[in-house]
C-alpha positions in Angstrom: -0.2 0.0 -0.1 2.8 2.5 0.8 4.4 2.0 -2.8 1.1 2.8 -4.3 0.7 6.0 -1.9 4.2 6.8 -3.4 3.1 6.4 -7.0 -0.2 8.3 -6.6 1.7 11.1 -4.6 4.3 11.2 -7.3 1.6 11.3 -10.3 -0.4 13.8 -8.5 3.0 15.9 -8.2 3.3 15.5 -11.6 0.0 16.7 -12.4 0.3 19.9 -10.6 3.6 20.8 -12.1 2.1 20.1 -15.9 -0.1 22.8 -15.1 3.1 25.4 -14.9 4.9 23.7 -17.6 2.1 23.9 -20.1 1.9 27.4 -19.9 5.6 28.2 -20.2 6.4 30.2 -22.8 8.4 28.5 -25.9 11.8 30.7 -24.8 11.3 29.8 -20.8 11.3 26.1 -21.9 14.1 26.3 -24.1 16.1 28.1 -21.3 15.2 25.3 -19.1 16.7 22.8 -21.6 19.9 24.6 -21.7 20.4 24.9 -18.2 19.7 21.3 -17.8 22.4 20.6 -20.5 25.0 22.9 -18.8 24.1 21.2 -15.6 24.5 17.8 -16.9 28.1 19.0 -18.1 29.2 20.6 -15.0 28.3 17.3 -13.0 29.5 14.9 -15.3 31.9 13.4 -12.7 29.1 13.0 -10.1 26.9 11.2 -13.0 29.9 8.9 -13.7 30.2 7.8 -9.7 26.4 7.1 -9.7 26.9 4.9 -12.9 30.1 3.2 -11.5 27.6 1.7 -8.4 25.0 0.7 -11.4 27.9 -1.0 -13.4 29.1 -2.7 -10.0 25.7 -3.9 -9.1 25.0 -5.3 -12.8 28.3 -7.2 -13.0 27.6 -9.0 -9.5 24.1 -9.9 -10.9 25.6 -11.4 -14.3 24.4 -8.9 -16.7 25.5 -9.5 -20.5 28.3 -7.7 -21.5 26.0 -6.0 -24.5 23.6 -4.7 -21.6 26.6 -3.4 -19.7 27.6 -1.3 -22.4 24.0 0.3 -22.8 24.1 0.9 -19.2 27.8 2.3 -19.0 28.4 6.2 -19.4 31.6 8.0 -19.6 32.6 11.8 -20.4 31.9 11.4 -23.8 28.4 9.9 -23.4 27.3 12.1 -21.1 28.3 15.2 -23.1 26.6 13.6 -26.1 23.6 13.3 -23.9 23.7 17.2 -23.2 24.6 18.4 -26.6 21.4 16.6 -27.6 19.2 18.4 -25.1 20.7 21.6 -27.0 19.7 20.2 -29.9 15.9 19.6 -28.7 16.0 23.5 -27.5 16.4 24.3 -31.0 13.6 22.3 -32.7 10.3 24.4 -33.7 7.8 24.6 -31.0 5.4 21.6 -30.8 3.0 23.8 -29.5 2.7 26.4 -32.1 1.1 24.2 -34.5 -2.2 25.3 -35.5 -4.2 24.2 -38.7 -7.2 26.1 -39.5 -9.6 25.2 -42.4 -13.0 26.6 -43.6 -16.0 24.1 -44.1 -18.2 24.7 -46.9 -20.6 26.4 -44.9 -18.3 29.2 -44.0 -17.4 27.5 -40.6 -13.9 28.1 -39.6 -12.2 25.3 -37.7 -9.0 25.7 -36.0 -6.8 22.9 -34.1 -4.1 23.7 -32.1 -1.4 21.9 -30.4 -1.8 21.5 -26.9 0.1 19.9 -24.1 -1.1 16.3 -22.9 -0.2 17.1 -19.5 1.9 14.0 -18.0 3.7 11.9 -20.0 4.7 8.2 -18.2 7.4 6.1 -19.5 8.8 2.7 -18.4 12.2 1.6 -20.1 15.0 -0.7 -19.3 18.7 0.2 -18.2 19.4 2.9 -20.5 20.3 6.0 -18.4 20.7 7.8 -21.5 16.7 7.6 -22.2 16.2 9.5 -18.6 17.3 12.7 -19.6 15.8 12.4 -23.4 12.4 11.5 -22.0 12.7 14.5 -19.2 13.4 16.9 -21.6 11.4 15.7 -24.8 8.7 16.1 -22.2 9.5 19.7 -21.2 9.8 20.7 -24.9 6.2 19.8 -25.8 4.7 21.4 -22.4 4.4 18.5 -20.4 5.6 17.2 -17.1 6.9 13.4 -17.1 6.9 10.4 -14.7 9.8 8.4 -15.7 10.3 4.6 -14.8 13.7 3.7 -15.6 15.3 0.0 -15.2 16.2 -1.1 -11.7 20.0 -1.6 -13.3 20.2 2.3 -13.9 18.9 3.1 -10.8 21.6 5.4 -9.1 22.7 7.1 -12.1 18.9 7.6 -12.9 18.3 9.1 -9.2 21.3 11.3 -9.9 20.3 12.7 -13.5 16.6 13.4 -12.2 18.2 15.2 -9.3 20.6 17.5 -11.7 17.2 18.0 -13.7 15.1 19.2 -11.0 17.9 21.4 -9.5 17.8 23.0 -13.1 
C-alpha cells in the first residue's frame, strides 16, 4: 500500500507541475533545456560515480556485456546527452502548430497543438533515456513520470536530481 501511495503522490505532483510547464513560454522551456544541458556537463563526474555503482551491481548480477555497454556512461556519452538536449531546444516549438480550415458552410475550424499534461514512460537499463524523455516532455510542455530499469537506479536518481535542480 505504501508503494501505491508513493506512486499516487508522484503522479499528483507531476499533474500539478504539468499545469505550470504547459503555460511556460517557448523561451522559458528552451532556456530550461539549455540550463539542464549545462548542469549535466558540469556534473558529469557525479553522474559517472553513480553509474559506477550501477555497473558494479549489474556485473554482480551477471548482466550480459551488451547490456553493460548500454548501461555504461563516460564523459563523452554524457556530453553527447547534453548536446542532444541543446539540439532539442533548437527544434520548432511543437505547441505553435495550428491548422485552420474552412468548411463549405463558412465555419472556420482551428486545431491547436496543446500539451498532454503528464507523460509516463517505463524503460529498461538505458540511463540516456532519462534525460531524453524528460527534456522531450519539457519541450512539448509536459511533465513526466519516468520509470527506468533497476539496473540504472543510481544513475537515474543522479540525473533526475540534476534536472530538478535546473
